[in-house]
C-alpha positions in Angstrom: 28.6 -23.7 10.8 25.8 -26.1 9.9 23.4 -24.5 12.4 23.9 -21.2 10.7 22.9 -22.4 7.2 19.1 -22.5 7.7 18.7 -19.0 9.2 21.2 -17.6 6.7 19.2 -19.0 3.8 16.0 -17.6 5.3 17.4 -14.1 5.5 19.0 -14.4 2.1 15.6 -15.3 0.7 14.0 -12.3 2.4 16.8 -10.1 1.0 16.2 -11.3 -2.5 12.4 -11.0 -2.1 12.8 -7.3 -1.1 15.4 -6.8 -3.9 13.2 -8.3 -6.6 11.1 -5.1 -7.2 14.3 -3.1 -7.9 14.7 -5.0 -11.2 11.4 -3.4 -12.3 12.4 0.1 -11.2 10.5 0.0 -7.8 12.7 1.5 -5.1 11.0 2.8 -2.0 11.2 2.8 1.8 9.7 -0.7 2.0 12.3 -2.6 0.0 15.1 -0.3 1.4 14.2 -1.2 5.0 13.6 -4.9 4.1 16.9 -5.3 2.3 18.8 -3.5 5.1 17.3 -5.6 7.9 17.8 -8.8 6.0 21.4 -8.0 5.2 22.0 -7.1 8.9 20.5 -10.4 10.0 22.7 -12.3 7.6 25.8 -10.6 9.0 24.6 -11.4 12.6 24.2 -15.1 11.7 27.6 -15.2 10.0 29.4 -13.5 12.9 27.2 -14.8 15.7 30.1 -15.4 18.1 31.5 -11.9 17.7 28.0 -10.4 17.8 27.1 -12.1 21.1 30.5 -11.3 22.6 30.1 -7.6 21.7 26.6 -7.6 23.3 28.0 -9.2 26.5 30.8 -6.6 26.8 28.2 -3.8 26.2 25.9 -5.3 28.9 28.6 -5.2 31.5 28.6 -1.4 31.4 25.8 0.7 32.9 25.3 2.8 29.8 25.4 -0.3 27.7 22.6 -1.8 29.7 20.4 1.2 29.1 21.2 1.3 25.4 20.5 -2.4 24.9 17.3 -2.2 27.0 16.0 0.7 24.9 16.9 -1.1 21.7 15.2 -4.2 22.8 12.1 -2.4 23.9 12.0 -0.5 20.6 12.4 -3.7 18.6 9.6 -5.5 20.6 7.2 -2.5 20.2 8.0 -2.4 16.4 7.3 -6.1 16.0 4.0 -5.9 17.9 3.0 -2.8 15.9 3.8 -4.4 12.6 1.7 -7.5 13.5 -1.3 -5.4 14.6 -1.1 -3.1 11.6 -0.8 -6.2 9.3 -4.0 -7.7 10.8 -5.9 -4.5 10.1 -4.5 -4.3 6.6 -5.6 -7.9 5.9 -9.0 -7.3 7.4 -9.7 -4.3 5.3 -8.4 -5.7 2.0 -11.8 -6.8 0.8 -15.0 -5.4 2.3 -17.6 -4.8 -0.5 -20.9 -3.0 0.2 -24.0 -5.0 0.7 -26.1 -2.9 -1.7 -25.8 -0.8 -4.8 -26.2 2.5 -3.0 -22.6 3.3 -3.5 -20.1 5.2 -5.7 -17.0 3.4 -6.8 -13.8 5.5 -6.4 -10.7 4.2 -8.2 -7.5 5.6 -6.7 -4.9 6.6 -9.3 -1.6 5.0 -9.9 1.3 5.4 -12.5 0.5 5.9 -16.2 3.2 4.7 -18.6 3.2 5.9 -22.2 -0.5 6.8 -22.0 -1.5 3.3 -20.7 -2.1 2.1 -17.2 0.8 0.5 -15.3 0.4 -3.1 -14.2 -0.7 -1.9 -10.7 -3.3 0.5 -12.1 -4.5 -2.0 -14.6 -5.3 -4.4 -11.8 -7.2 -1.8 -9.9 -9.2 -1.0 -13.0 -9.9 -4.7 -13.6 -11.3 -5.0 -10.1 -13.4 -1.9 -10.7 -14.6 -3.2 -14.1 -15.6 -6.5 -12.5 -17.8 -4.7 -9.9 -19.2 -2.1 -12.3 -20.1 -4.8 -14.9 -22.1 -6.7 -12.3 -23.8 -3.6 -10.9 -25.3 -1.6 -13.7 -26.7 1.2 -11.5 -23.4 2.0 -9.9 -21.3 4.9 -11.1 -17.6 5.5 -10.6 -15.2 8.4 -10.0 -11.7 7.8 -11.4 -9.2 9.9 -9.4 -5.7 11.0 -10.3 -3.9 14.0 -11.7 -1.2 14.1 -14.3 2.4 13.7 -13.2 5.3 15.5 -14.9 6.3 12.2 -16.6 2.8 11.2 -17.6 1.4 12.1 -21.1 -2.2 12.2 -19.8 -3.9 12.3 -16.4 -4.4 9.1 -14.5 -8.1 9.9 -14.4 -8.3 10.2 -18.2 -6.3 7.0 -18.7 -8.6 5.1 -16.3 -11.8 6.4 -18.0 -10.4 5.4 -21.4 -9.6 1.9 -20.2 -13.0 1.3 -18.6 -14.9 2.7 -21.6 -12.8 0.5 -23.9 -13.9 -2.5 -21.9 -17.6 -1.6 -22.3 -18.5 0.6 -19.3 -20.8 3.5 -20.4 -18.9 6.9 -20.4 -21.8 8.6 -18.6 -21.2 6.2 -15.6 -17.6 7.4 -15.2 -16.8 10.8 -13.6 -13.2 12.2 -13.6 -11.3 13.8 -10.8 -8.0 14.8 -12.5 -6.3 17.2 -10.0 -5.2 15.0 -7.1 -1.5 14.1 -6.4 -1.9 11.8 -3.4 -4.5 9.6 -1.6 -5.8 12.4 0.7 -6.5 14.6 -2.4 -7.9 11.6 -4.3 -10.6 11.2 -1.6 -11.2 14.9 -0.8 -11.6 15.9 -4.4 -13.6 12.8 -5.3 -16.0 13.6 -2.5 -16.6 17.0 -4.1 -17.2 15.4 -7.5 -19.7 13.0 -5.9 -21.5 15.8 -4.2 -21.6 18.0 -7.3 -23.2 15.2 -9.4 -25.6 13.9 -6.8 -24.0 10.5 -6.5 -24.3 8.2 -3.5 -22.0 9.5 -0.7 -21.1 6.0 0.5 -18.1 5.0 -1.6 -16.4 1.7 -2.6 -12.7 2.2 -2.7 -10.7 0.4 -5.3 -7.0 0.2 -4.8 -4.4 -2.4 -3.9 -5.0 -4.7 -0.9 -2.0 -3.4 1.0 -3.3 0.2 0.6 -6.9 -0.2 1.6 -6.5 0.3 5.4 -4.7 3.6 5.1 -7.1 4.8 2.3 -10.0 4.0 4.5 -8.5 5.9 7.5 -8.1 8.9 5.2 -11.7 8.5 3.9 -13.0 8.4 7.5 -11.1 11.6 8.4 -12.9 13.3 5.4 -16.3 12.1 6.7 -16.7 9.4 4.0 -18.2 6.0 4.7 -16.1 3.6 2.7 -16.1 0.0 1.6 -13.3 -1.8 -0.2 -12.6 -3.8 -3.3 -9.0 -4.7 -4.0 -7.0 -5.1 -7.2 -4.6 -8.1 -7.3 -1.0 -7.4 -6.3 1.9 -9.5 -7.6 3.1 -11.7 -4.7 6.7 -10.5 -5.0 5.6 -6.9 -4.5 3.6 -7.5 -1.3 6.5 -7.5 1.2 7.9 -4.3 -0.3 4.6 -2.4 -0.3 3.4 -4.0 2.9 6.5 -2.7 4.8 6.1 0.7 3.2 2.5 0.9 4.3 3.5 0.1 7.9 5.5 3.4 7.9 2.8 5.2 6.0 0.1 4.2 8.5 2.2 5.1 11.5 3.1 8.5 10.0 -0.6 9.1 9.1 -1.7 8.2 12.7 0.9 10.6 14.2 0.8 13.5 11.8 -2.2 13.0 9.5 
């Protein structure tokens, strides 16, 4: 039993890490998959003898060999894919432009009671830091109004940046989009209509940058990145969700 304690504690820790965002109302594919896999691994550790015995009996049958082989291949491919995608996500998390010939595009996120959510606030803080250091750069704040939001995400973002001292005439609003693809497509139109630099600097969360850049490229946009800070306990949940989002985009986007 002592040999089981360490792996059990590891998987229990992972389960709790994926479960932590649920306490703040965050429930998505990322923490759902994370909790399910962590719980499954805890059960395997607890019932290791029965688990290996069942695998042995299954392997003795021709169909069992095929099923286990396919499962093993799928698991191996999934692990390799997750590692490769994670490397690209980390690489693209922060890639600021080398000059000021750019337009900052802040991607929208949840608005709560007319104020930015924590995630949106951190995106805005990152945008503010860049805009305050580069006076010639303008920004497009992008995000529509959800059914549970009192104002559009774009309006909330503009109000926040103006309140911190960014001149209103440097901030352009795109307030119709409902997803990342529309964020970028509609922001591109705003940039073109107002004669702003077509090279953009995306501001979103670090885990989201890679997929956002892929979407930007598909819309013919040259993009650089500046990331808002993400709470450490949210990274596993949103990181896993992004794995699925990136694969889905690659296959069907």
